C-alpha positions in Angstrom: 0.0 0.0 0.0 1.3 3.5 -0.9 1.2 6.1 1.8 1.4 9.7 0.6 0.6 11.3 3.9 4.1 11.3 5.5 4.6 7.6 5.7 7.3 5.4 4.2 6.6 6.5 0.6 7.6 10.1 1.5 10.7 9.0 3.3 11.8 6.9 0.4 11.4 9.8 -2.0 13.5 12.1 0.2 16.2 9.4 0.5 16.2 9.1 -3.3 16.5 12.8 -3.8 19.4 13.1 -1.3 21.4 10.5 -3.3 22.1 13.2 -5.9 24.3 16.2 -5.5 22.7 19.7 -5.8 23.3 21.5 -9.1 21.0 24.5 -8.9 19.9 24.8 -5.3 22.3 25.0 -2.4 22.3 22.2 0.1 20.6 24.5 2.6 17.9 25.4 0.0 17.2 21.8 -0.8 16.9 20.8 2.8 14.5 23.7 3.4 12.4 22.6 0.4 12.3 19.0 1.7 11.2 20.2 5.1 8.8 23.0 4.1 7.7 22.2 0.5 8.8 25.6 -0.8 12.0 27.5 -1.3 12.9 31.1 -2.1 15.4 31.7 -4.8 16.7 35.3 -5.0 17.7 36.7 -8.4 16.3 33.8 -10.4 14.9 36.3 -12.9 17.3 39.0 -14.1 16.4 42.7 -13.5 16.1 43.1 -17.3 13.3 40.5 -17.5 11.5 41.9 -14.5 11.5 45.4 -16.1 10.0 43.8 -19.3 7.1 42.0 -17.5 4.7 44.9 -17.2 4.8 45.6 -20.9 4.5 41.9 -21.7 1.5 41.5 -19.3 -0.2 44.5 -20.8 0.2 43.2 -24.3 -1.3 39.8 -23.2 -4.3 41.5 -21.6 -5.1 43.8 -24.4 
């Protein structure tokens, strides 16, 4: 039986994830994600793209 509510299935997934080294997230970010289900990544989108978003959004809406 599969248990998706914090039982052995969840622990097995975490163990599988931890077998791999981190490539994008830091070890600290990955552990935070595994514990909390979310992670904050600063500067993921460049300032140039952030400045372009209002115009792109306006174009999509109109």
